[in-house]
N, C-alpha and C positions, 0 to 999 in steps of 0.2 A: 470416272473413278464413282464409284456405288457411293450412295453415303456411310453405309456399313462400312466399308475398308478405310473411307477417310476417318470416322468415328475411332477405328481400330489404331491408324497411325497417330491420333492423338493421345490414345490413352496411352501409346508405349512409348510416349514423347515425354508426358508427364510423369509417368511411372518410371522411365528413366532420367528425367533431370530436373525434378522438384525436389524441393532441400526438404523434404521429412523421408526418411530410410525405408526403405520398401525389404523386405526379403519374404520369398513364399516358399518353402517345402511342399512336394507331395507326399503320399502317403506312405512311401516308400523313404521319406526323413530326407532326400537329394533336393539340394536346392537348385530351384527354377527359375526364380529372379530374383538377382540381387542388384537392387540400382544403385547410380553414383554417391546417392547421398551414405548411403548405408556403407557405402566403400569406401568414404571417407572417415565414418563416423568410427568404425572397426579398423580403420588402419590395412584393411584387405584390400588384394585387385580380385573384380569381379573372376578370373581366371583360376584363381586358387579355390573360391568357394563353392561354385557352380558347378551342378553335376554330381557332388562330393557329399557322403553321408554329413548330418550337420554334427555332428558327436565330434565326427574325425576333425573336422575343422577345429570346433571350438570344444577342447578336451576338458574344460574348466566345469561342464554341463554335465547333468545327467538329465534320463528319462523323466526324471520327478522336477528336477529343478528348469529345463528348457518350456519356456512357457511353446512355444512351436509345438512342440513333438505332443506337450498334454490337449493340446486343444485338435490335434488330429486324432490323438487317442481316445477323447470326450465328446469331441462335436461341439463342446462348448467354448463361446468366449473367455477372452480374460482381457476387462480391459484396466488402464490407467496402472497396469503392475511395474513397480519400479525393481529392476534387475541390475545384477552386477555380477560381471564373469571375466575371465580372461580370454583375450582372442589367441590365433596361433602364435604370435608373437611374444604371450606373458603379457601381454600391455592389461591392464586395468580398465574395464569400460563400465559405465552405469549409465543405464536408460530406464526411459518411460515407455513403456509398451503397452499397446493394443491389440490383441491380436485374436482373429477369427477365423474360426470355418469355411472351406471354401466347399459347398456343397451341390452336388450334381446328381441328379435323380434319388436324392432323400440318403444317397451316402456321402460321407466327407471323403474329399480324394485329395485336400492339402491343406495349408494354413498361409494366412498371410500375415505378416506383424509388418506394423506401424511402429516405429521408435525413432526418440527423439533425445538426443545426447546430453546429459546432466552431470558429466564426469564433474565439472569443474563445479558448478554450485552443488553437489552434494560432497566435494572438499573442501567449499566455502563454510559450509552449513554443519559440518563436522566442525569445525575450527571453532566457529562460532559457540556450536554447543560446549565444546571442552576450554575453550575460553571465560565462558559466564559462567561454568563450573569451577572453574581456577579462581577465576572474582571472588566468588560465592565462599570459597575455603579461604580465600585470606581474609575478608571480611570479619570470619569466626575468628582468624588469629589473630588479626589487625584490624583496626580503621584504617584502611585505605583514604588517606586524605585529598588523593589528584584527583578524585574523582567529585564532579558539583554535585553538589546536592539541594536542590530548588527549594523552598518554601513558599508562600504565600506572600512572606514579604518581598520575596524579590522579584513581584509581579507591579510592573510601574503602568500606573495611571488614576488616572482619579473620576474617567468617565463614570455615569451612573449605571450603566449595563454591565461596564465592566466591575464595578462592586456588586454589583447583584452575584453577576457569577463566581465573585470571589468567596461571597457569604457560602453560597451553594456548595462552595468543594468545600467551606472549613465546616460546614456540618454532615458532611459527605464523609469527610476525615474522620469523622468520630463514629462513623457506621459498620458494622461488616458486609454491607449491603454490595451490588453489584454500582458499579457508576457508569454512565454511558455520556461519552461529550463530543458533542456536535460543534464544529470548527475548522473556515479553509483551511488552505495549508499555508503556513508560515504563521496562523495566529496564537501559536502557542499553544497546542494543546498537550506535549509532553510537559511542558513549565505546568499546569495545572493539575497533570497526573502524579506529575514529582512530591507535587505540595500537597496531596492528598494524602500521599502515603508518608511524607517525613512530617508532617502534621499532627499524624495518627496514631494509634498503639502500636502499630506495625512497623512502627519507623526503625526499630533496631533489628528488622528481619530483613529479607534480599527484595530488592527492586529490580523486578525483570520488562525490557520494553520488548517487543516482537511486533516488526513490520508485517502483516498480515499479507502484504499485495507482491512483497519484494522476492518469493520463492515458490517455487510449484507446489501443489495441494500434497503431491504424494510425499514431498521430503517436507513439508509443512508440519502434515502429520507424525511425523517422528521427532521433529523439533519438538511439537506439543508436548506427544506423551509419551516419548521414549521409545526403544528397541528391544526385541529380546534377543538372544542367540536362536539363528537358524530357525526366527521369523518367516526370512524370505532369505535368498541369495544374497551371502556378502553381510549379513546384520550381525550384528554384535551386542552384547550386554550394554546399554547404554542410559539412561537415566533423562529423562526431555524436559522443559524448564517448567513446566508445572512440577514437576517433583522439586525440582531444583527453589522454585517459589514458593515451597511449604512452608506455611508460619508469614509469608509476608505477601505482596500482591504484582499480579502478573499485568500490566498492558497490552493489550490488544489492539494494534494501530491499524486502521483502516478495513475493519473488522468485514465490512460490505464488501471488502475484496476477497473474501473467503467462499470457497467455494459452497454452495450449498449443502451435499454431500458430510464435507466436514463442518459445516454448521452444526448439524442433527447432532454430530459425534461430541462436538464442543457442549451442546446443550445437554446432551445427556451428562457429562463429567458436572456441569452444575447444578443441576436436578440431582442428582445422587451422589457427589462428593468424593469421588473415588475415578481414578484413570485405570485403564489397563494398557501395557507397551505392546506395541507394535508385534505379533506374533507370540505374545503373551496367555496365560491362563489367569494370572493372580491379580485379584482387583487391589487396587493399591489406593489407599485413602491420601486425599489432600485437602490442605484447608488455605485455600488462596482468593484473595480479595480480587475481584476483575476490575479493570478499569478497561471499556472499550470506548476508541473514538472512530471517529468516521468524517473525513471532510465531505461527504454527504448529507442533504438534512435523512434521517432515519427514516419518516416516513415516505419519502419520497425512493429510497431504496426500497421500502417493501414495499410501496407500489409498483417499482418498475421489476421487482423478484430478486434482486440482488442481498436481499435481510430476510432471512424467514421471520414470520412473523410470531410464533410461537419464541424465538430467540429474543427478538427485539424486547417481546414484555419482560423475558427473562434479565435483560439487562437493563431496560429501562427503568430501574427502581429510584436511583437518582439521577436526575437529566440537568447537563449544563450545556447552554449555549453560549460560546465564545463570542464577543462581536467582533465581524473585520474591520482592519484598522481605518478603514473608509467609513465606519458607522462609530468611531469613537477619534474624530479629526483634532478633538480637543485634547488630546492627549499628546500631538504631535511634538511641541515647541519640549514637554518633559521628558518626550523618548529619546530626541535628539541632546538633549544634558545630558544624560542616563550615556547615551552612546559617545557621546564625545569622551566624557570622565572614564569610561573603560577604556579606550583605544587611546587615550595620552598617556593611559599607564602601561598599555599591551606594545606601542610603538613608539613610546617615548616622545612621544610630541606637547608640545603645549599650548594645545587649541581652544579660546574661551569662550567661544560661543558661536553662532552660525547666522548669515544675514538675516534680514527679515525679507528680501527679495527671494531667496533661497524657500524659507517659511511661507510666503505666499505661494509659490510653486506646490510644495508639498502638501497643500491645505487642497489645491485644483488638482490633485491626482488619485489617480483611482485604487492603487497599491493593492495590483490582485496580488504581488507574493506579501502583502499584511506587514507584519513587525520584522518578521525577516530579511523584507527586501529593502525596508529601512534601514535597519542595521547594516547591511551591506552595503546600501548606499551612501552610509556614514564613513564606516572603514575607510573604501576605497577613495575616498575626498581626501580622506584624511593622508592616506599614501602619496596625495600630488602635492600637500600642502609643505610649503618651505620651513625650515625651523624660525626665523625671523616674520612668520606672519603669524597669526591669530585668532583668524575670524575666515571663518567656512565660507567661499562663495562661489557663485555660478560656475567661475573658471576651474574650481578645482573637482569640481564634477565631472571628469573625461569620460570614464568607462559606463557612467550612469547618467548622462544628459537628457534620456530620452523623459525621464520625470520631467526635467526642468521645461521640457517642450510642452506638456502639457495646456488645453487651451484654459483659458481662465471660466469662471462659471456664467455662464450663456445670462446676456438680459434679456428674462421674459419681455421687459417693456417694448422693445423692438418690434417685438411683433402682433403689437397691437395694431389693428385698423380701424382708422376713427370711422368708416363709412358700416362699420358691424356692431353687430347689437350685442348686448353682456352677455347672452348665454352663448353664442358661437364666439366671441371674445374667449371668455373660460374654456371651449373647449379645445380652441388652437392651444391656450396654454397649457392645456393639461395632457394635451397630445405630444407637444415640444417633450416635456416635464418627463414620458413615459417613454420615448424616443430617448433621449438621453440617458435614463438611468438602463434601459436595455443597451444599452452600447458600454457603459461603466461594468456593468455583468455580464458581457460576452453572450448577449442575449439568452440568459439563463434568466427564464419567470420566477423561479422561486425566490432566489438571491434579488433579483430586481423589487418583487413584492414587498421583499422584510426591508431590503433599503428606502423605499415607497411609503414603508408604515401600512402597507393593505393586507389583505389575504390574497390567497394565489388566485381563487377563484375572481376573487373583484377584477383583479390585474386579467386575466383571462378576458373577460367580459368586457373590457375597456377595450383591449386588443381587437376584439371583432367589433367594436362600437368604431373604431376609427381604420378598421380592414389594417392593422399592421402585421 
């Protein structure tokens, strides 16, 4: 078999059995390729679609709204377009499509469409927007007491670095300027964001939080800026969360997960102070305080190209770095007391304290999930304690026993070789400390450097020195 024929067979199988929908029409608008993924996506069998006019199969589309027909007519690609339509069975489908012209000898002979089904996600995002609008309306009519509002007094800890972050947050709450918060997952970024809002002048106005990593880019844009009826197929008049948060605060979580083109649109809004709904032509002024959060050091994100430099400068007016739990182990005991009190109330328990043995294990654990992981461990253990028991012990940490299995901190003196001179001994100890720091931080150089209290470049130099 010739390599050309072999490649053709491979390509045919990829097209037919890949998990991305593929739909190809010729310049007569008839379907010539319709793979299995597209068949499942649209609920139609291949034999119903192939060799038929596109508008015959999808009656809700027309020559203007069909991306395939548009690309055949213009010869220009359409990328990442959200499309809503009804199939032959009358089922509503929402997809994100990229449609490309097929060119032969300078002429457009057809179009290829790559589609991803986001019907379910679109329904969820619509529900999210509607629910948020409903909650905001209720807040205006009557204070909703069921929603927890955090303030700085709710942040538990006496650690020096934590108190420094709280003080910066208090100052940020008095300003209209944007705030950028860095903290690992579970370290309390939303706790800080809410505290900044509810301790500030905007505390009576809406506070809305949106995770930028949870929703596809094409839907996130609609959630942020809203949509205008007729802007695209299936679009309705709907305000985005910028409009809903007007006068208040908008928290954008995991801002480094937002795509660069959408970051550019966000930057324009921050600079100009107005938004324009998708498909709309009217500029709508908005007054929103932005609190952006990231679980990766912002400058690292800029360096990697996941965060625009100009957006970073625009957001980084007030910068708050929340220390991880392993950087504030002196707060472990205080946090345990707080969570024991909390779950005594919620679980109707009567726990007095946590054993010294467990606390010692807690001090030797790296806490990758931070305060959230500690809270989950306490809650889990209190579910296993009996009514006549009052002390949390090792045997109660059934679901989270890995925390108690952490090795105690290494005794570095056991690495001393009496036959070595002092510089060699110091190198051995330093190498061991670096190896442990990297292990605790999952080989993340930036986090390990911060944990060691040295610059990232310094740590990189030492890694080369010790050939690690």
